[in-house]
N, C-alpha and C positions, 0 to 999 in steps of 0.2 A: 734524808734531811727534811725537816718540817717545812711546809710551804708557807711563805709569808703572805699575810693578808695584803691585797693590793688595792683595796677600796680607798679612794680619796674622799675625805670627809666633805660634806656639802656645806659650804659657807663658813663664816666665822663671825660671830657676834662681837665686833670690836668694842673694847672697853677703853675709856680714857684712863690714863695713869691714876687719876684721883678715884676711879671706881674700883681699884684693885682689891680693896678690903672686902668688897662684896664677892670677890671670886676666891676667897681663901678657902682652903680645904678644912671642913669641920670646925670652922672658927666663926664666931660672931662678934668678937670684940672690935672696937674701933682701932684705927692705926695709931692714934695719938692719945695721950693721957687726957687731953681736954675733950675727947669725944669726936673730934673732927676726922674726916677721912684723909687718907694719905697712902704712902707706899708701904712696902713690906720690908721685913728684915731678911736680907739675902746674903748668903755666904757664897763667894765666888772663888773657886780653887783653880789656879793656873792662869797666871797673868803674863803669858808669853806674848808674841806679837798680835795674834788674833784675839786671845783672851783679854788683853788690855783694851782693845778697841770695843769689844762687846761690853765689858764691864763699864767703860766710860759712859756708854749710853744710859746706864742705870743710875748714875749718880744724881741726876736731877729728880728722880722719882722715888728712890728707895734708900733705906739705911743699909749701906754696903760694907761688909767685912770681907777682906781679901787675904788670900794666902798664896804664896809661890815658893817653890823649892829654893830659888835664889831670891832672897827678900828684896834686894835692891831693884829688881825688875818690877816690883809692885809700887815703887816709890812715886811714880807719876800719879797713880791713882790715890795714894795716901795724900799727896800734896793737893789733890782736888777734892778731898773730904772723906775718902774711904778710911776705914779702920784696918790696920795691919794686924793679922793674927800670926803667932809664932809657930802654929802647927795646924794641920787640918782639923784636928779635934777641937782646938780652941775656936777655929773659924766657924764651925757649924753649931756651936753652943747657942741655943736660943733662936736659931735661924728658922724661918718659916718656909723658905725655899733654898735649896742648895744647887748651885750651877757648877759644873766641871768643864774645863777646857784644857785638857791635858794632851800629851803628845800622841798617845796611842793606847790600845786596849791593855797592854801590860802595865801601864801606869795606873789605869783605872783599877786593875786588880790589886796592885800594890797599895795604893793610897785609899781606896774606897772599899772594895769587896773584902779583902783579907783582913782589914781592920774593923769591919762591921761599922763603918763610919756613919751611915745615914740613920738618924733617929726614926723610930717608928712613926709612920704617918706623915713624915715630911716629904714634900715633893722634891724629887731629884731630877734636874734637867741636865742632861749630858750632851754637850756640843762636840765632844771628841770624835774624830773619825775612827770608826771601828767596823769590823766585819758584821754581816748579819748574824752569824753564829755567836759572836761576842755579845751583840745586842740582845739576843735571846737569853744568853747566859746571865747578863746583868739584870734583865727584866725578871728572870726566875729567882734571882737572889734578892732583889729589892722590889717589892710590889708597887712602889711609888715611882718607878723609873720611867722617865720620858726621854726618848732619844731625839735630839733636835740639832743635827749637824747643819753647818752653814755651807753655802755654795757661793764662792767668790773670794776675792783677795782683800788686801788691807784697804785699798781705795774704796770699794763699795761698802766695806764695813764701816769706815769713817762716815760715809755719806748716808748710811741707813738704807742701803740698796742691795743687801745680800739676799740670796735665795735661802730659804730655811724649810727643811722637812721636819715636821713635828709628829713623832710616832708613839702612840700608846693606845690600847683598847679602852682606856678610861676617858670618857668624853669630858668630864669636868677637869681632869688634870691636863688634857690636851688643850682645852680652852684657856686654862690658866697659863700654860707654857706659851701658847701662841700670843697671848696678851703681853707677857713679859718680853717676848722676842720682838714685838712690834717695832721698838725703836731702832733695831739694827736690820730689819727686814724690809725689802721692797714689798709694798702692799699687794702686788700682783704675783709675788713669788713666795708667799708664806703659805705653805701647803701642809694641811693636816692629813695624816694617814693613820690607819688603825692598828699598826704594830711598830714596835721599835725596830724590828728587822727590816721592815719596808723602808723606814727612814734611812737606815744604814745602807741599803742597796741603792737608794736614790743618790746618796752622796758618792758612793763608789762609781755609779754610772756617770755622774758629772765629772769626776776626776779622771775616769777612763778617757773621756773625750779630751780632757786637757793633756793627758800624758801622750796619747797617740797622735794628737794634732801637733804637739811639740816635736815628736819624732818626724812627722811629716814635713814640718817647716825646716828642720835640720837637713833632711834629705833633699828638699827643694833647694836649699842654699848650696849643698854639695853639687847638685845637678847643674844649677846655673853657673856656678863657679868653674865647672868643668868646661864650659863653653866660653870662659873668659869674662863673664859678667861680674860686675862688682855687686856687693850686697845691697846697695841702695837701689840699683836697677832691678834686681831680683825682687826686692820687697815691693817696689812699685808695680811690677808685673803681676804680683800675687793679689793685688787689690780686687780683681774680678774673679777670684777663685774661692774655693772652700776653705783655704788657709788664711783668708783675710782676717778672721777674728784673732787668730794667734799672732799673725803678723802685726796687727794693730796693737795688741797687748804687749808684745815683747820687742817690737821694732825699736823703741827708744833704747833698749839695752844693746841691741845689735849695732846701732849707729853710734853708740857712745854717749848718748844724751843722758842716760841713767847708768848708775853703777850697780853691779850685782850685789853689793853689800850696802845696806842690809837687805834690800829687795823686798818682794811681797810674799813669795811662797818658796820655801827653800827646797833645794835638791833633796835633802834628807827627808822632808815631810812628804813630798810627792812620790819619792821612791818607796817609802813605807806604805803609802796608800796603794801604789801599784802592786806591791807584794800582797796586800790584803785582797786585791782583785784576783790575783792568781790563786790564792788560797781558797777563795769562794767559788770560783768557776769549776765546773765539772768537765770542761773541754779546754784544749789549749787556747791561749790568747797570745798569738805570735806578735801582734803589734805592741801589746803591753810588754811582752818579754824584751822586745827590741828597745823600748823606752827604758826599761829597768837597766839594761846593759849600758845605755848612755848615762843614766844617773850614777851608776856604780863607777863608771869611768871618772866622772867628776868628783865623786867621793874620794877615789884613790888619788886624785890630784889635790885634795885638800879643800874642795869647794862645796862640801856638803851643807855648810851653814849659809851659803849664798843663794840668791835667787836661782830658780831652775833654768832661767835664761842663760846660765853659765854654759849649758850644752851648745848654745849658739856662739856665745862670746869667745869661748875657748875651743872652738870646734877644730881648729888646725894646730892645736898644741897637745902635748902629752904623748 
């Protein structure tokens, strides 16, 4: 297997949104007909839960066209000034940048690669979680590919506090992609790397921590309950442990303060990502395997489209 470049790029010359026309690839024309500077024409494909939050950040700065397989899920963006396209092909027509936020690598192949969707020379920024091998595949197929997966859930996405890995060997395209991603990124967590595959493994490492810590919290609940402790006491005791982050994130679901529908990050999505980890690793990942088993139990119970905190909420059922 090819070795991913691991170098982290040094710095990022941050541009204001009004400066974006100067960052265009091989273009010198002004953004507006009157010659003033402004945003770019961006096509955004995939307006699910995360995609909608990312796209929403672009509305103030860019001319946005959106597409989603289920059109009504794009309606909130249309109501906020985006244009709805009836197909991916229609969405990318005339676009200067194309952003994808789909469920997984198979969707990218179906909607983008197999249809030869990306026009020549147009920067393609893909936020979809994929394996490093898939990222290499897409970069080989489309030379303008930039992989820019996000780290975090819907709350940080709304607040512009996501982590983002931006991977491509093309310095100019990386700079452009980082500038476009700034509205949804925490300024201290916007990280440029020199290959799409490195960005992909960064995202899988982040979600591995999420999956195995979720399994750890579940086992902690089981262990504490075996000694007759209720969940609130267990959660309080975990405040000074390495499970505090997961406990703080998912505690409100466990105590009933939040509902698992719609939640922040679904069982289906994290299970899919965990399976990408297993596919990528060349050694067993037993903690990941245990987490996958928990997620599959929830899927069998019909909770796949609910928040992955379902593994805690429904731990004594099924």
